[in-house]
C-alpha positions in Angstrom: 77.8 -55.2 -108.6 75.9 -52.8 -110.9 79.1 -52.5 -113.1 78.9 -56.2 -114.0 75.3 -56.0 -115.3 76.1 -54.4 -118.6 78.9 -56.9 -119.2 76.6 -59.8 -118.4 73.9 -58.4 -120.7 76.4 -57.8 -123.5 77.8 -61.4 -123.2 74.2 -62.8 -123.1 73.2 -60.9 -126.2 76.4 -61.9 -128.1 75.7 -65.6 -127.3 72.0 -65.4 -128.4 72.8 -63.5 -131.5 75.4 -66.1 -132.4 72.9 -68.9 -132.1 72.1 -70.6 -135.4 73.0 -73.6 -137.4 76.2 -74.1 -139.3 76.5 -75.4 -142.9 79.5 -76.2 -145.0 80.1 -73.9 -148.0 81.3 -75.0 -151.4 84.8 -74.0 -150.4 84.7 -76.4 -147.4 84.4 -73.6 -144.8 81.6 -73.6 -142.3 79.2 -70.6 -142.4 76.5 -69.6 -140.0 73.1 -70.1 -141.6 69.9 -68.9 -139.9 66.5 -70.1 -141.0 64.1 -67.6 -142.6 61.9 -65.8 -140.1 58.9 -65.2 -142.3 57.0 -66.6 -145.2 58.2 -64.2 -147.9 61.9 -64.9 -147.0 61.2 -68.6 -146.9 59.6 -68.5 -150.3 62.4 -66.6 -151.8 65.0 -69.0 -150.4 63.0 -71.9 -151.7 62.8 -70.3 -155.2 66.5 -69.6 -155.1 67.4 -73.2 -154.2 66.0 -74.3 -157.6 64.7 -77.6 -156.3 62.2 -79.0 -158.8 62.1 -82.7 -157.7 62.4 -83.9 -154.1 61.5 -86.6 -151.7 60.4 -85.7 -148.2 58.6 -87.3 -145.2 55.5 -85.5 -144.1 53.6 -86.1 -141.0 50.4 -84.3 -139.9 48.5 -84.3 -136.7 44.9 -83.6 -137.2 41.3 -84.9 -136.6 41.5 -87.2 -139.7 41.8 -90.9 -140.5 44.5 -92.7 -138.5 46.4 -93.7 -141.6 46.8 -90.1 -142.6 48.6 -89.1 -139.3 51.4 -91.5 -139.9 54.7 -90.5 -141.5 54.1 -90.4 -145.3 57.0 -90.5 -147.8 56.2 -88.2 -150.7 58.0 -87.8 -154.0 57.2 -84.4 -155.5 58.1 -83.2 -159.0 57.3 -79.7 -160.2 54.9 -79.1 -157.3 52.9 -82.3 -157.9 53.0 -85.5 -155.8 54.1 -88.3 -158.1 54.4 -91.0 -155.4 53.1 -91.4 -151.9 53.7 -94.2 -149.3 52.6 -94.6 -145.7 55.6 -95.6 -143.6 53.7 -97.4 -140.9 50.7 -98.8 -142.9 49.3 -98.7 -146.4 47.3 -95.6 -147.4 43.8 -96.9 -148.1 41.9 -93.6 -148.2 43.9 -91.6 -150.7 40.8 -89.6 -151.6 40.9 -88.1 -148.0 44.6 -87.3 -148.3 45.3 -83.7 -149.3 48.6 -84.6 -150.9 49.0 -81.2 -152.5 48.9 -79.5 -149.1 51.8 -81.7 -148.0 54.1 -80.4 -150.7 56.4 -77.4 -150.0 54.3 -75.2 -152.4 51.1 -76.4 -150.8 52.3 -75.7 -147.3 53.3 -72.2 -148.4 49.8 -71.7 -149.6 48.4 -73.1 -146.4 50.5 -70.7 -144.4 49.5 -67.7 -146.6 45.8 -68.5 -146.2 46.2 -68.8 -142.4 47.9 -65.4 -142.3 45.2 -63.9 -144.5 42.5 -65.4 -142.2 44.3 -64.1 -139.1 44.5 -67.6 -137.6 44.3 -67.8 -133.8 47.7 -69.6 -133.7 50.3 -70.0 -136.4 53.8 -71.0 -135.5 56.1 -71.9 -138.4 59.8 -73.0 -138.5 61.7 -73.0 -141.8 64.7 -75.0 -143.1 67.8 -72.8 -143.1 69.3 -74.2 -146.3 66.2 -74.5 -148.6 63.5 -72.4 -146.9 60.7 -75.1 -146.8 58.5 -75.2 -143.7 59.8 -77.9 -141.3 57.1 -77.5 -138.7 53.7 -75.8 -138.7 51.4 -75.5 -135.6 48.0 -74.1 -136.6 44.7 -73.3 -134.8 42.2 -71.4 -136.9 39.9 -70.4 -134.1 40.1 -70.8 -130.3 36.4 -71.7 -130.0 36.3 -74.2 -132.8 36.9 -77.9 -132.0 39.1 -80.1 -134.2 40.5 -77.4 -136.5 44.0 -77.7 -135.1 46.7 -79.0 -137.4 50.4 -79.7 -137.1 52.7 -80.5 -140.0 56.2 -81.7 -139.9 58.5 -82.2 -142.9 61.7 -84.2 -142.4 64.2 -86.3 -144.3 64.2 -83.8 -147.2 66.2 -85.0 -150.2 66.5 -82.9 -153.3 66.6 -85.1 -156.3 67.1 -82.5 -159.0 67.9 -78.8 -159.0 67.0 -76.6 -161.9 
């Protein structure tokens, strides 16, 4: 029975290492693409993608007005929000919306600040093709109430690439 353990371990490692997403290449072949594992790699992939203008759905979970926790469709050009629409209800308190933080660049800044402050909890997932954060789970301090935040970006559509 002991002889089979190395084989089982080797097969398990091979399967786990092979896990990732697949993406079509320009030549039509499918290539394995793994998402970036850290902020620096994600930023580099984002810069390399050359996306200057995009549309994305952002949703945050926080201790904030109800209308700001709904899915919000953003149009971003050169790092600035140029259009913003609540998908479930109108956005009436735009002054309370930190639209900049919902951009890819703004979320990168948020992640960097959380790292610099040594946040109690910071879990981030990145998109494998463009490098933008797809999900952020943040808790700044375990003893502070209502500082927890979650961000989710979805339905990403690059409009123009530099």
